[in-house]
Every structure is written in structure tokens, then in C-alpha cells.
C-alpha angles and dihedrals in degrees: 000000000000121000120252091267095055094255117126120240123249092253090054092047090051091050091049090048092052090051091046092048091052090050091048091050090052092047091048092053092047095046096047089055092060100038108107102183127069092215091060090045091054092048090053090048092049094049092046092049091049090049090051091050090051093049091046088056089058093048101257120142110247100170094108091052093045090049090050089051091049089051090063093064095096091052090050092050091050090051092047091050091049092050092048093049091049092050092048090050091050092050093046092047089059095049114096094204093215119170119261121236114235123202 
């Protein structure tokens, strides 16, 4: 229940934060599965890390959110690998592979 001044109590704030953190973890997992560019992935990671640092400053536990973010690492590596392979294919497709004259 709210206090007499309309401000929520610490226990309520903690409960709300836990619920919010669960929702953020779920959203993070869902969004990282559909992101198809590593640059967007890194932006999401940066924003989430900054948010966690801010919430840490105010004393909120961010370990679940940080763990959820850490759990996206494999997906990021797969995307990065796919992008690198695609770029190498593009570069090689433009190379004529003509012999070099020696002498």
C-alpha cells in the first residue's frame, strides 16, 4: 500500500523493480532473437548496461538483467560470424583472381 503522502514504500518499490526486471529480461531475450545486425545488438547491449549502472547507483539489484544480457553473447557471436562470412564472400566475389606476372 502507498504511504499517506502518495509515495510508495521501499518494499513496494523493490517488488515493482523485481517485476520490472523480469519483464525487461523477457523483452531482452525476445528482442535479441530477432535482431539481425550486430550494430543494433551492440546498441541494445550498451543501453542496457548503462541502464543497469544507473539502477545500481540507486541501489537496485541488476544481476538478473546483467545475466540475461550475458546470456545473449552466443547469439551475438553467431550474428557476427554470419556478417563476417557475408563480407568475405562479397570481397572475394569482386576479386578477379588473375595471375601475377613475375619478373
